[in-house]
C-alpha positions in Angstrom: -21.3 9.3 9.9 -19.9 6.2 8.0 -17.5 7.3 5.4 -16.2 5.5 2.3 -14.3 2.7 4.1 -17.3 1.8 6.3 -19.8 1.8 3.4 -17.4 -0.3 1.3 -17.0 -2.7 4.2 -20.8 -3.0 4.6 -21.2 -3.4 0.8 -18.7 -6.2 0.7 -20.4 -8.0 3.5 -23.9 -7.7 1.9 -22.8 -8.5 -1.7 -22.4 -12.3 -1.4 -25.8 -12.5 0.2 -27.7 -10.1 -2.1 -26.1 -10.4 -5.5 -28.1 -12.8 -7.6 -30.7 -13.3 -4.9 -34.4 -12.7 -5.4 -36.2 -10.7 -2.7 -39.1 -13.0 -1.7 -40.4 -10.7 1.1 -39.9 -7.1 1.9 -41.2 -5.5 5.1 -41.2 -1.8 5.8 -42.0 -1.4 9.5 -42.5 2.3 9.2 -43.2 4.6 6.2 -40.1 6.7 6.5 -36.5 6.8 7.6 -34.8 10.2 7.1 -37.2 10.7 4.2 -40.4 9.0 3.3 -40.1 5.7 1.5 -41.5 5.5 -2.0 -45.2 4.7 -1.8 -44.7 1.5 -3.8 -41.4 0.6 -2.1 -42.5 -2.9 -0.9 -44.4 -3.8 -4.1 -41.5 -2.8 -6.4 -38.9 -4.7 -4.5 -40.9 -7.9 -3.7 -40.0 -10.5 -6.3 -37.1 -8.5 -7.7 -33.7 -10.0 -8.3 -30.6 -8.1 -7.3 -28.2 -8.1 -10.2 -25.4 -6.3 -8.5 -24.5 -4.4 -5.4 -22.1 -1.5 -5.8 -20.9 1.6 -3.9 -20.8 5.2 -5.2 -19.4 7.7 -2.7 -21.2 7.0 0.6 -24.2 5.3 -1.2 -24.9 1.7 -2.0 -26.8 0.7 -5.1 -28.6 -2.6 -5.6 -29.3 -2.9 -9.3 -32.7 -4.7 -9.9 -33.7 -7.0 -12.8 -36.9 -4.9 -13.1 -34.9 -1.8 -14.0 -33.6 0.9 -11.7 -31.9 0.4 -8.3 -32.4 0.4 -4.6 -30.4 3.4 -3.2 -29.1 3.0 0.4 -27.5 5.5 2.7 -26.5 4.5 6.2 -26.8 8.0 7.7 -25.2 8.2 11.2 -26.3 4.9 12.8 -27.6 2.7 10.1 -26.4 -0.9 10.1 -27.5 -4.3 8.7 -27.7 -7.7 10.3 -27.9 -10.9 8.4 -29.6 -14.1 9.5 -29.7 -17.4 7.8 -26.2 -16.9 6.3 -22.8 -16.9 8.0 -20.3 -14.3 6.7 -17.1 -14.9 8.5 -16.4 -12.1 11.0 -12.7 -11.1 11.2 -12.7 -9.1 14.4 -14.7 -8.6 17.6 -18.5 -8.5 17.1 -20.7 -5.6 17.9 -23.6 -6.1 20.4 -26.9 -7.0 18.7 -28.9 -4.1 17.5 -32.0 -3.1 19.5 -35.0 -4.7 17.8 -37.1 -1.5 18.2 -34.8 0.1 15.6 -35.4 -2.6 13.0 -37.1 -0.6 10.2 -36.6 -2.6 7.0 -36.5 -6.4 6.5 -35.5 -8.2 3.3 -35.9 -12.0 2.9 -34.3 -13.8 -0.1 -34.9 -17.0 -2.0 -31.8 -18.5 -0.3 -33.5 -18.1 3.1 -31.4 -15.1 4.2 -32.9 -12.4 6.3 -31.3 -8.9 6.1 -32.5 -6.3 8.6 -31.7 -2.6 8.5 -31.5 -0.9 11.9 -31.2 2.8 12.4 -31.5 4.3 15.9 -31.4 7.9 14.8 -33.0 7.5 11.4 -30.6 9.6 9.4 -30.2 6.9 6.9 -32.6 6.4 4.0 -33.6 4.2 1.1 -35.0 5.1 -2.3 -35.8 3.6 -5.6 -33.9 5.4 -8.4 -33.3 5.3 -12.1 -30.2 6.1 -14.1 -29.2 9.8 -13.8 -30.4 10.3 -10.2 -29.4 13.8 -9.3 -27.8 12.7 -6.0 -25.4 10.5 -7.9 -24.9 12.6 -11.0 -23.5 15.4 -9.0 -20.8 13.4 -7.2 -17.1 13.9 -7.9 -14.8 11.0 -8.9 -14.1 8.1 -6.6 -10.8 8.7 -4.6 -9.7 5.1 -5.3 -10.5 5.5 -9.1 -8.3 6.6 -11.9 -9.9 10.0 -12.3 -8.7 11.2 -8.8 -5.3 12.7 -9.3 -3.2 15.8 -8.7 -4.5 17.4 -11.9 -8.1 17.1 -10.7 -7.3 18.7 -7.4 -5.3 21.5 -9.0 -8.4 22.4 -11.1 -10.8 22.1 -8.2 -8.5 24.1 -5.8 -7.3 26.8 -8.3 -7.9 30.3 -6.8 -9.8 28.9 -3.8 -9.3 30.5 -0.4 -11.0 27.7 1.5 -8.8 25.2 3.1 -8.0 21.9 1.5 -9.8 20.2 4.5 -13.1 21.9 3.7 -12.8 21.3 -0.1 -12.0 17.6 0.3 -15.2 17.2 2.2 -17.2 18.6 -0.8 -18.7 15.5 -2.4 -18.9 17.4 -5.7 -15.1 17.5 -5.8 -14.4 14.0 -4.6 -17.0 11.4 -3.5 -16.9 9.5 -0.3 -14.4 11.3 1.8 -15.4 12.4 5.4 -13.9 14.1 8.4 -11.9 11.2 9.8 -10.0 10.2 6.7 -9.4 13.7 5.4 -7.7 14.6 8.8 -5.6 11.5 8.5 -4.7 12.0 4.9 -3.7 15.7 5.4 -1.4 14.5 8.3 0.3 11.9 6.2 0.8 14.5 3.4 2.1 17.0 6.0 -0.4 19.6 4.8 -2.0 22.0 7.3 -5.8 21.8 7.3 -5.9 25.6 7.6 -3.8 26.4 4.4 -5.7 27.8 1.5 -6.2 25.1 -1.1 -5.3 27.4 -4.0 -1.8 27.9 -2.5 -0.9 24.2 -2.6 1.9 23.4 -5.0 1.5 20.5 -7.4 4.0 18.3 -5.6 2.0 18.7 -2.4 -1.2 17.8 -4.3 0.5 14.6 -5.6 1.5 13.7 -2.0 -2.1 14.3 -0.9 -3.5 12.0 -3.6 -1.2 9.2 -2.4 -2.1 9.8 1.2 -5.8 9.8 0.6 -5.6 6.4 -1.2 -3.3 4.9 1.4 -5.5 5.9 4.3 -8.7 4.6 2.6 -7.2 1.3 1.5 -5.8 0.7 5.0 -9.1 1.5 6.6 -11.0 -0.8 4.3 -8.5 -3.6 5.1 -9.2 -3.1 8.8 -13.0 -3.0 8.3 -13.4 0.8 8.7 -13.5 2.7 12.0 -15.9 2.0 14.9 -16.4 5.0 17.1 -19.9 4.5 18.3 -22.4 2.6 16.3 -20.7 1.2 13.2 -20.5 -2.5 12.5 -20.2 -4.3 9.2 -22.9 -6.6 7.8 -21.4 -9.6 9.6 -21.5 -7.8 12.9 -17.7 -7.2 13.0 -16.3 -4.0 14.5 -14.0 -1.8 12.5 -10.4 -1.6 13.8 -8.9 1.4 11.9 -9.5 3.7 14.9 -6.5 2.0 16.6 -4.4 3.4 13.7 -5.5 7.1 14.0 -2.5 9.4 13.9 -4.3 12.6 14.6 -8.1 12.1 14.7 -9.5 12.3 18.2 -6.0 12.6 19.7 -6.1 16.3 20.8 -3.4 17.0 23.4 -1.4 13.9 22.7 2.1 14.0 21.2 2.6 13.7 17.4 3.7 10.2 16.5 6.2 11.3 13.8 9.6 10.4 15.2 11.2 13.7 14.1 8.4 15.9 15.5 7.9 17.2 19.1 4.5 18.7 18.3 1.2 18.2 20.1 -2.0 17.3 18.3 -4.5 20.2 18.2 -8.2 20.3 17.7 -9.9 23.2 15.9 -13.4 23.6 14.3 -13.8 24.0 10.6 -17.2 24.2 8.9 -18.8 23.0 12.1 -16.6 19.9 12.3 -13.6 19.0 14.5 -10.3 19.0 12.7 -7.3 17.3 14.3 -3.7 18.0 13.2 -0.1 18.6 14.2 0.7 22.3 13.9 4.5 21.5 14.1 4.8 19.2 11.1 1.7 20.1 9.0 2.5 23.3 7.2 
């Protein structure tokens, strides 16, 4: 599933095309994605102007001049393609999406056509007002000022669950997913199996720095493309070439002072990759 860097990358690609644009035509080719679309989805969006496009956790929000916003979640395989505008791709381009998976089409007054594809239909769109429960319950942004060691200390206090599991809890911090938590824990030299409540303050400070570094580097490289992800301009992410532990089970640790081998375990139904020699 796309995580914060991938959603941020898509949002940055769509923003120059959508921000300030009026939606002159909206086509819903099916009545549902992961969830049913609002019954007045097309009517409420047609003719609306997009005032801004922002990201909150793994969601995108297009604020509308009619009030409220279009809420977008990419799910596992959701992607956008833009026609009639030419955002500059930085890297290799993904193969064109299969037309049979084109579910939602937006056309703007600048003659741009933005199509949402989703092969597995785990993504969704909704029309929301301020105070939507899905957003109100999210924790702080990991790249924002409220994410710090003090916040983690409060969230982890007395908890027996591992830091890995708790960092994936969107109520504690918004937007983190399996890939980047594995990578951040490795950089902070923290074992994913260690109880979060036993982590000293200095280790939490290292973890905060590692989380931010990993996310910023991933955003700079356009996110990670493992299977289906591509940015709005069709560019593939390249951060997967920088993985230190994720998907490297059985390979040697890349730390120059470590002779460990990357191990894979399962936590909470998800694969965790780490170096048992240098992550303690």
